[in-house]
C-alpha positions as CSV (number, residue, x, y, z in Angstrom):
1,X,33.4,112.1,96.7
2,X,33.3,115.8,95.9
3,X,35.9,118.4,94.9
4,X,36.2,121.6,97.0
5,X,38.8,124.1,98.0
6,X,40.0,124.4,101.7
7,X,42.5,126.7,103.4
8,X,45.6,125.3,105.1
9,X,44.4,126.1,108.5
10,X,41.4,123.8,108.0
11,X,43.7,120.8,107.3
12,X,45.9,118.5,109.3
13,X,47.5,115.0,108.6
14,X,45.3,112.1,109.5
15,X,46.5,109.3,111.8
16,X,45.5,106.7,109.2
17,X,47.8,108.1,106.5
18,X,50.1,105.2,105.5
19,X,53.2,107.4,104.9
20,X,54.9,107.4,108.2
21,X,58.5,107.9,107.0
22,X,59.5,110.8,104.8
23,X,56.2,112.7,105.3
24,X,58.1,115.9,105.7
25,X,60.8,115.2,103.1
26,X,59.6,117.9,100.6
27,X,62.8,119.1,99.0
28,X,61.7,117.8,95.6
29,X,58.1,119.0,95.9
30,X,58.6,122.6,96.9
31,X,60.2,123.7,93.5
32,X,57.7,121.7,91.6
33,X,54.6,123.2,93.3
34,X,56.2,126.7,93.1
35,X,56.7,126.3,89.4
36,X,53.6,124.4,88.3
37,X,51.2,124.7,91.2
38,X,49.4,121.8,92.9
39,X,48.6,119.3,90.1
40,X,46.9,116.7,92.2
41,X,44.2,117.4,94.9
42,X,44.6,116.3,98.5
43,X,42.3,113.4,99.7
44,X,40.6,114.4,102.9
45,X,37.7,113.6,105.2
46,X,35.8,115.6,107.7
47,X,36.5,115.4,111.5
48,X,35.4,117.4,114.5
49,X,38.2,120.0,114.0
50,X,37.8,120.5,110.2
51,X,39.4,118.0,107.8
52,X,42.2,115.5,108.0
53,X,44.4,114.5,105.2
54,X,44.1,110.8,104.1
55,X,46.5,111.1,101.2
56,X,48.7,114.0,100.2
57,X,50.7,114.7,103.4
58,X,53.9,115.7,101.6
59,X,52.0,118.0,99.3
60,X,50.4,119.6,102.4
61,X,53.8,120.2,104.1
62,X,55.2,121.6,100.8
63,X,52.3,124.0,100.6
64,X,52.8,125.1,104.2
65,X,56.5,125.7,103.5
66,X,55.6,127.9,100.5
67,X,53.0,129.8,102.6
68,X,55.7,131.0,104.9
69,X,56.8,133.3,102.1
70,X,53.6,133.8,100.1
71,X,50.0,133.7,101.3
72,X,48.4,130.5,100.1
73,X,45.3,130.2,98.0
74,X,42.7,127.6,99.1
75,X,43.8,124.1,98.3
76,X,41.9,121.8,95.9
77,X,40.7,118.8,98.0
78,X,38.6,115.7,97.3
79,X,36.4,115.0,100.3
80,X,35.7,111.4,101.1
81,X,32.2,110.3,102.1
82,X,31.7,109.3,105.7
83,X,33.1,105.8,106.3
84,X,35.3,103.7,108.6
85,X,39.1,103.9,109.0
86,X,39.6,100.8,106.9
87,X,38.4,102.6,103.8
88,X,40.6,105.6,104.6
89,X,43.7,103.4,105.0
90,X,42.9,101.6,101.7
91,X,42.5,105.0,99.9
92,X,45.8,106.3,101.3
93,X,47.7,103.1,100.4
94,X,46.3,103.1,96.9
95,X,47.2,106.7,96.3
96,X,50.8,106.3,97.5
97,X,51.4,103.1,95.6
98,X,49.8,104.2,92.4
99,X,52.2,107.1,91.9
100,X,55.1,105.7,89.8
101,X,57.8,108.2,88.8
102,X,59.5,108.2,85.4
103,X,62.6,106.1,85.0
104,X,66.0,107.6,84.2
105,X,65.5,107.2,80.4
106,X,62.1,108.9,80.4
107,X,63.5,111.7,82.4
108,X,66.6,111.9,80.2
109,X,64.6,112.2,77.0
110,X,62.3,114.9,78.5
111,X,65.3,116.9,79.8
112,X,67.3,116.4,76.6
113,X,64.4,117.8,74.5
114,X,64.5,121.0,76.5
115,X,68.3,121.1,76.4
116,X,68.2,120.9,72.6
117,X,65.9,124.0,72.6
118,X,68.6,125.9,74.6
119,X,67.3,125.3,78.1
120,X,70.0,125.5,80.8
121,X,70.2,123.0,83.7
122,X,68.7,125.6,86.0
123,X,65.8,126.3,83.6
124,X,65.0,122.6,83.2
125,X,65.1,122.0,87.0
126,X,62.8,124.9,87.6
127,X,60.3,123.8,84.8
128,X,60.1,120.3,86.1
129,X,60.3,121.2,89.8
130,X,63.4,119.1,90.4
131,X,66.9,119.7,91.6
132,X,69.7,120.8,89.3
133,X,71.7,117.7,90.4
134,X,68.9,115.4,89.2
135,X,68.9,117.1,85.8
136,X,72.7,116.8,85.6
137,X,72.5,113.1,86.4
138,X,69.9,112.4,83.8
139,X,71.7,114.3,81.1
140,X,74.8,112.3,81.8
141,X,72.9,109.3,80.3
142,X,73.3,111.1,76.9
143,X,76.9,109.7,77.1
144,X,75.6,106.1,76.8
145,X,75.4,104.3,73.5
146,X,72.0,103.2,72.2
147,X,72.4,99.4,72.7
148,X,73.1,100.0,76.5
149,X,70.1,102.3,76.8
150,X,67.8,99.8,75.0
151,X,69.0,97.0,77.2
152,X,68.2,99.0,80.2
153,X,64.7,99.7,79.0
154,X,64.2,96.0,78.4
155,X,65.5,95.4,82.0
156,X,68.4,93.3,80.7
157,X,70.7,95.4,82.8
158,X,70.1,97.3,86.1
159,X,70.0,100.9,87.0
160,X,73.2,100.8,89.0
161,X,75.1,99.4,86.0
162,X,73.7,102.2,83.7
163,X,74.7,104.8,86.3
164,X,78.2,103.5,86.5
165,X,78.6,103.3,82.8
166,X,77.9,107.1,82.5
167,X,81.6,107.4,83.7
168,X,82.8,105.2,80.9
169,X,84.3,106.5,77.6
170,X,82.6,105.5,74.3
171,X,85.3,103.0,73.7
172,X,84.9,101.4,77.1
173,X,81.1,101.3,76.6
174,X,81.6,99.4,73.3
175,X,84.0,97.0,74.9
176,X,81.7,96.4,77.8
177,X,78.7,95.8,75.4
178,X,80.8,93.3,73.5
179,X,81.4,91.4,76.7
180,X,77.8,91.6,77.6
181,X,76.7,90.1,74.3
182,X,79.4,87.4,74.3
183,X,78.0,84.2,75.7
184,X,81.4,82.9,76.6
185,X,82.4,86.0,78.5
186,X,81.1,87.8,81.5
187,X,80.6,91.6,81.6
188,X,81.6,93.2,84.9
189,X,78.9,94.7,87.0
190,X,78.6,96.4,90.4
191,X,82.0,97.0,92.2
192,X,83.8,94.9,89.6
193,X,82.6,97.3,86.9
194,X,84.1,100.3,88.6
195,X,87.4,98.4,89.0
196,X,87.2,97.5,85.3
197,X,86.6,101.2,84.3
198,X,89.5,102.5,86.5
199,X,92.2,100.1,85.5
200,X,91.7,97.4,88.2
201,X,91.2,99.6,91.2
202,X,88.3,101.7,92.5
203,X,90.2,104.3,94.4
204,X,88.4,107.3,95.9
205,X,90.4,110.6,96.0
206,X,89.7,110.9,99.8
207,X,91.9,107.8,100.4
208,X,95.1,109.6,99.1
209,X,97.8,110.4,101.7
210,X,99.5,112.7,99.2
211,X,98.5,116.2,97.9
212,X,96.0,115.8,95.1
213,X,98.0,118.4,93.1
214,X,100.8,115.8,92.8
215,X,98.7,113.5,90.8
216,X,99.0,114.1,87.0
217,X,96.2,111.8,85.8
218,X,92.5,112.5,85.6
219,X,90.0,112.5,88.4
220,X,86.5,111.1,87.5
221,X,83.4,112.4,89.4
222,X,80.5,110.1,90.0
223,X,77.3,112.2,89.7
224,X,75.3,109.6,91.6
225,X,77.2,109.2,94.8
226,X,79.4,112.3,95.1
227,X,82.6,110.2,95.0
228,X,85.7,111.4,93.0
229,X,88.0,108.7,91.8
230,X,91.5,108.4,90.4
231,X,91.5,107.0,86.8
232,X,95.1,105.7,86.8
233,X,95.8,103.1,89.5
234,X,99.6,102.8,88.9
235,X,100.1,106.5,89.1
236,X,98.1,106.6,92.4
237,X,100.0,103.7,94.0
238,X,103.4,105.3,93.1
239,X,102.4,108.4,95.0
240,X,100.6,106.5,97.8
241,X,103.5,104.2,98.4
242,X,105.9,107.1,98.6
243,X,103.6,108.7,101.2
244,X,103.4,105.5,103.1
245,X,107.2,105.3,103.2
246,X,107.3,108.8,104.6
247,X,104.8,107.9,107.2
248,X,106.8,104.9,108.2
249,X,109.9,106.9,108.5
250,X,108.1,109.4,110.7
251,X,106.9,106.7,113.0
252,X,110.5,105.4,113.3
253,X,111.8,108.9,113.9
254,X,109.2,109.2,116.7
255,X,110.7,106.3,118.6
256,X,108.7,103.3,117.4
257,X,110.9,100.3,117.3
258,X,109.3,98.7,114.3
259,X,106.7,99.7,111.7
260,X,105.2,96.8,109.7
261,X,103.7,97.7,106.3
262,X,101.2,95.0,105.4
263,X,100.7,93.8,101.8
264,X,97.9,95.6,100.0
265,X,94.6,94.0,100.8
266,X,95.9,91.9,103.7
267,X,93.5,91.7,106.6
268,X,94.8,92.8,110.0
269,X,93.1,90.5,112.6
270,X,93.0,92.6,115.7
271,X,92.0,89.7,117.9
272,X,95.5,88.1,117.3
273,X,97.3,91.1,118.9
274,X,97.5,92.9,122.2
275,X,98.1,96.5,122.9
276,X,101.6,97.6,124.0
277,X,103.1,101.0,124.6
278,X,105.9,102.4,122.5
279,X,108.3,101.9,125.4
280,X,107.2,98.3,125.8
281,X,108.2,97.4,122.2
282,X,104.8,98.0,120.7
283,X,104.8,98.1,116.9
284,X,102.8,100.1,114.3
285,X,101.0,98.0,111.7
286,X,100.1,99.9,108.5
287,X,97.1,98.3,106.8
288,X,96.4,99.2,103.2
289,X,93.1,98.4,101.4
290,X,92.7,97.6,97.7
291,X,90.9,101.0,97.4
292,X,94.0,102.8,98.7
293,X,92.7,103.4,102.2
294,X,95.5,103.4,104.8
295,X,94.9,102.5,108.5
296,X,97.7,102.8,111.1
297,X,97.3,100.5,114.1
298,X,99.7,102.0,116.7
299,X,101.0,100.1,119.8
300,X,100.5,96.3,119.2
301,X,102.4,93.1,119.7
302,X,101.3,89.6,118.7
303,X,99.4,87.5,121.2
304,X,102.2,85.0,121.2
305,X,104.7,87.6,122.2
306,X,102.4,88.8,125.0
307,X,102.1,85.3,126.4
308,X,105.8,84.8,126.3
309,X,106.3,88.1,128.2
310,X,103.7,87.0,130.8
311,X,105.5,83.7,131.3
312,X,108.9,85.4,131.6
313,X,107.5,87.8,134.1
314,X,105.9,85.0,136.2
315,X,109.2,83.1,136.2
316,X,111.1,86.2,137.4
317,X,113.8,86.0,134.7
318,X,112.7,89.3,133.2
319,X,113.3,88.2,129.7
320,X,111.1,89.8,127.1
321,X,109.7,88.3,123.9
322,X,112.3,87.3,121.3
323,X,112.8,89.8,118.5
324,X,111.6,88.5,115.2
325,X,114.7,87.5,113.2
326,X,115.3,88.9,109.8
327,X,116.0,85.6,108.2
328,X,114.0,82.3,108.3
329,X,115.8,79.1,109.2
330,X,115.5,77.9,105.6
331,X,117.2,81.1,104.4
332,X,119.9,80.8,107.1
333,X,120.6,77.3,105.8
334,X,120.7,78.4,102.2
335,X,123.1,81.2,102.8
336,X,125.3,79.1,105.1
337,X,125.7,76.4,102.4
338,X,126.6,78.8,99.6
339,X,129.0,80.8,101.8
340,X,130.6,77.6,103.1
341,X,131.2,76.4,99.6
342,X,132.9,79.6,98.5
343,X,135.1,79.9,101.6
344,X,136.4,76.4,101.6
345,X,137.4,76.7,97.9
346,X,139.3,79.9,98.7
347,X,140.9,78.1,101.6
348,X,142.7,75.8,99.1
349,X,144.9,78.7,98.0
350,X,146.0,79.5,101.5
351,X,147.6,76.4,103.0
352,X,149.3,78.2,105.7
353,X,146.1,79.5,107.2
354,X,144.6,76.0,106.8
355,X,147.4,74.4,108.8
356,X,147.0,76.9,111.6
357,X,143.3,76.4,111.9
358,X,143.8,72.7,111.7
359,X,146.3,72.9,114.5
360,X,143.9,74.9,116.6
361,X,141.2,72.2,116.1
362,X,143.5,69.4,117.0
363,X,144.4,71.2,120.3
364,X,141.0,72.5,121.2
365,X,138.7,70.2,119.3
366,X,135.7,71.3,117.2
367,X,132.2,70.2,116.4
368,X,133.6,68.0,113.6
369,X,136.9,66.8,114.8
370,X,136.5,63.1,115.1
371,X,137.4,63.5,112.1
372,X,134.4,63.5,109.6
373,X,133.3,65.6,106.7
374,X,130.6,68.2,107.0
375,X,127.3,66.6,105.8
376,X,126.2,69.7,103.9
377,X,122.6,68.9,104.8
378,X,120.0,70.9,102.9
379,X,116.6,71.6,104.3
380,X,114.8,71.0,101.0
381,X,115.4,69.6,97.6
382,X,115.4,73.1,96.1
383,X,118.3,74.2,98.3
384,X,120.2,71.0,97.5
385,X,119.6,71.7,93.8
386,X,120.8,75.3,94.1
387,X,124.0,74.2,95.9
388,X,124.8,71.7,93.2
389,X,124.8,74.6,90.7
390,X,127.2,76.7,92.8
391,X,130.5,77.0,90.8
392,X,132.6,76.8,94.0
393,X,130.9,73.5,95.0
394,X,131.6,72.1,91.5
395,X,135.2,73.1,91.5
396,X,135.7,71.6,95.0
397,X,134.3,68.3,93.7
398,X,136.8,68.3,90.9
399,X,139.6,68.8,93.4
400,X,138.3,65.9,95.4
401,X,138.8,63.6,92.4
402,X,142.4,64.9,92.0
403,X,143.1,64.0,95.6
404,X,141.7,60.6,95.1
405,X,144.1,60.1,92.2
406,X,147.1,61.4,94.3
407,X,146.2,58.9,97.0
408,X,145.7,56.1,94.5
409,X,142.1,55.5,95.6
410,X,139.6,53.9,93.3
411,X,137.1,56.0,91.4
412,X,134.1,56.7,93.6
413,X,130.8,58.5,93.5
414,X,131.1,59.3,97.2
415,X,130.6,63.0,97.7
416,X,133.2,63.2,100.5
417,X,136.8,62.0,100.9
418,X,136.7,62.0,104.6
419,X,134.0,59.7,106.2
420,X,130.7,61.2,107.2
421,X,129.7,60.9,110.8
422,X,127.2,58.1,110.0
423,X,130.0,56.1,108.3
424,X,132.7,56.8,110.8
425,X,134.9,53.8,111.4
426,X,134.0,52.2,108.1
427,X,136.1,54.3,105.8
428,X,139.5,54.0,104.3
429,X,142.3,51.8,105.7
430,X,144.3,54.0,108.0
431,X,147.6,52.2,107.4
432,X,147.3,52.3,103.7
433,X,146.5,56.0,103.6
434,X,149.4,56.7,106.0
435,X,151.8,54.8,103.8
436,X,150.7,56.6,100.6
437,X,151.1,60.0,102.4
438,X,154.5,59.0,103.6
439,X,155.7,58.5,100.1
440,X,154.4,61.9,98.8
441,X,156.4,65.1,98.8
442,X,155.6,67.9,101.3
443,X,153.8,70.2,98.8
444,X,151.4,67.3,97.8
445,X,150.8,66.4,101.4
446,X,150.0,70.0,102.2
447,X,147.6,70.1,99.3
448,X,145.9,67.0,100.5
449,X,145.8,68.3,104.1
450,X,144.3,71.6,103.0
451,X,141.6,69.8,101.1
452,X,140.8,67.4,104.0
453,X,140.6,70.4,106.4
454,X,138.3,72.3,104.0
455,X,136.0,69.2,103.7
456,X,135.8,69.1,107.5
457,X,135.1,72.8,107.9
458,X,131.8,73.1,109.8
459,X,129.0,74.7,107.7
460,X,127.4,77.7,109.4
461,X,130.2,78.1,111.9
462,X,132.0,81.3,112.9
463,X,135.1,80.0,111.3
464,X,133.5,80.1,107.8
465,X,132.7,83.7,108.4
466,X,136.0,84.9,109.7
467,X,137.9,82.9,107.1
468,X,135.8,84.4,104.3
469,X,136.6,87.9,105.7
470,X,140.3,87.2,105.9
471,X,140.5,85.5,102.5
472,X,138.6,88.3,100.8
473,X,136.1,85.8,99.4
474,X,133.9,87.4,96.8
475,X,130.7,85.5,96.4
476,X,130.1,87.1,93.0
477,X,132.8,84.7,91.7
478,X,130.8,81.7,92.6
479,X,127.2,82.5,93.1
480,X,124.4,84.6,91.5
481,X,120.9,85.1,93.0
482,X,118.7,82.2,91.9
483,X,115.0,81.3,92.2
484,X,115.6,79.4,95.5
485,X,117.1,82.5,97.0
486,X,114.1,84.6,96.0
487,X,111.6,81.9,97.1
488,X,113.2,81.9,100.6
489,X,113.4,85.7,100.8
490,X,110.5,86.7,103.1
491,X,111.2,89.9,105.1
492,X,109.4,92.9,103.5
493,X,111.8,95.5,105.0
494,X,114.8,93.6,103.7
495,X,113.3,93.1,100.3
496,X,112.4,96.8,100.0
497,X,116.0,97.7,101.0
498,X,117.3,95.4,98.2
499,X,115.0,97.2,95.7
500,X,116.7,100.4,96.7
501,X,120.1,98.9,96.1
502,X,119.3,97.7,92.6
503,X,116.7,100.2,91.5
504,X,117.2,103.3,93.6
505,X,115.4,105.1,96.4
506,X,112.6,106.5,94.3
507,X,111.5,103.1,93.1
508,X,111.8,101.6,96.6
509,X,109.6,104.3,98.0
510,X,107.1,103.9,95.2
511,X,106.8,100.2,96.0
512,X,106.8,100.4,99.8
513,X,103.4,98.8,100.1
514,X,103.7,96.5,97.1
515,X,103.7,92.8,97.7
516,X,107.0,90.9,98.3
517,X,106.3,89.1,95.0
518,X,106.2,92.4,93.1
519,X,109.3,93.8,94.7
520,X,111.3,90.6,94.1
521,X,110.1,90.7,90.5
522,X,111.6,94.2,90.2
523,X,115.0,93.0,91.6
524,X,115.0,90.1,89.0
525,X,114.2,92.5,86.2
526,X,117.2,94.7,87.1
527,X,119.5,91.7,87.4
528,X,118.2,90.2,84.1
529,X,118.5,93.5,82.2
530,X,114.9,94.0,81.4
531,X,114.9,97.1,83.6
532,X,117.5,99.8,83.9
533,X,120.0,100.0,85.4
534,X,121.2,96.5,84.6
535,X,122.9,95.2,87.9
536,X,124.9,92.3,86.7
537,X,127.3,92.2,89.7
538,X,124.8,92.9,92.5
539,X,125.2,90.8,95.6
540,X,122.9,91.0,98.6
541,X,124.4,92.0,101.9
542,X,123.8,88.4,103.1
543,X,126.5,87.2,100.7
544,X,129.2,89.7,101.8
545,X,132.0,89.0,104.3
546,X,131.3,89.9,106.9
547,X,127.6,89.4,106.5
548,X,125.4,92.4,106.9
549,X,121.6,92.6,107.4
550,X,119.0,95.1,106.2
551,X,117.3,95.9,109.5
552,X,118.3,96.6,113.1
553,X,116.5,93.5,114.3
554,X,119.4,91.2,114.0
555,X,118.8,87.4,113.9
556,X,121.7,86.7,111.5
557,X,123.3,83.5,112.7
558,X,126.4,84.0,110.6
559,X,127.1,87.5,112.2
560,X,126.6,86.2,115.7
561,X,128.8,83.1,115.2
562,X,131.6,85.2,113.7
563,X,131.8,87.8,116.5
564,X,133.9,85.7,119.1
565,X,136.5,84.9,116.4
566,X,136.7,88.5,115.2
567,X,137.0,89.8,118.8
568,X,139.8,87.3,119.5
569,X,141.7,88.3,116.4
570,X,141.5,92.0,117.5
571,X,142.6,91.2,121.1
572,X,145.6,89.2,120.1
573,X,146.6,91.4,117.2
574,X,146.8,94.3,119.7
């Protein structure tokens, strides 16, 4: 081979050059050649038109770019001897592979030396022929403690980890290094490292629905991927949840019948839904990622609802899909039992009302008039345990024993005085009970009658609801929210409304997208006094008479069952 100088018009890229991609990517080379000149000759060989470039295609394109502004001097070239294409490909491959750039630490040390001498970022970039962004990135490594830098040079940790740690404070770096050296612990890396640095959430600024100016924390810039991140996840979520609440309200104001805010991180399986227009009852599903990204899926119903509509349409009855009830069956059962216990105890103090209801049942019959006691059947052991701790239930049991004594009956562990349906016909001797009642005074008989009626009051019936309303039953006298109540509480909209009742509108909006578990925890804290205000007397709307819900969807059995009785009272009272 021999060295010579050739003009640019004598050169062109060779087909055998191995660099096919990025051959014209010269942004990093142009400033370098402009500053320092061409440091490495091109490798060329002669052809019929002049010379073709075997290695140095990018340098050639960079020189051509510079020649557009300034005439180019002849270019130093090494001319290969005549040979076959295989040798040319081998030379091109070797030349491209052999060039190994400095790693981040080498570059940092070189740049830092100039910076100590007073060189600016622009000066350093011009001297090395690199971009100012690259200089800034490398100088950021100055923030790293020596043990981390040394571990990187030993290849104990990767480049991506080093780059991420440039955003860490000195304290965080020391904590991370301690975890890395601890054989019993595991230092976070990759995506987990970013979450660790930013308080459990890697949240880009671009995912915020609110105005960035409203955020009073710090925003950290990543020099390596142009991403800006919030440094305080709780502050971000307080603002983001409030913005989500406003967006939900806007959808409802726009005529959407229902807007479902999914728990943070919950996947929304599109294949389980079908599109439906707003007028057809389509919902809006708001999906929220762990990184704060919000996606609104407008106009969807579940596949099950769609199939129900199709069947209804095919049958010609025109019925649409049933509206999702606010309360689950288990919660309906829980509420009915507690409300039933309170109402029948209050009924003991109003014998006149009890006699009138009993008379109506004798005339018209009822679901229980055989006669047998309500079984008070609980759907789970947890509900049964909760009922056993209800003070009204306990007081009613005490009255049962008094009645047994009045009737001269033997002590019994039976939980009813009147026979249950399964034991009907095998209870007390009718003649004996009649004789004992005959001998008692009217007030005692009325007391016994009132108790017997209360024991046969049908749990979950409309009578329980209308009697509770007329008696002014206050559930706060007998019941407080317990763990079973919270375990059965599932509806997100209802839970969020309860948060507003106990904690205020601001807190409710700040936790619009929080999980049901988190929101229920907030309610418990206010009830227990660990958060202010302390709501010692709070009762959910489900425990009021008449019962009220928290949404417009309905599905409250107690309210539906009470309506005919309430209507009848209004009609006849008029």
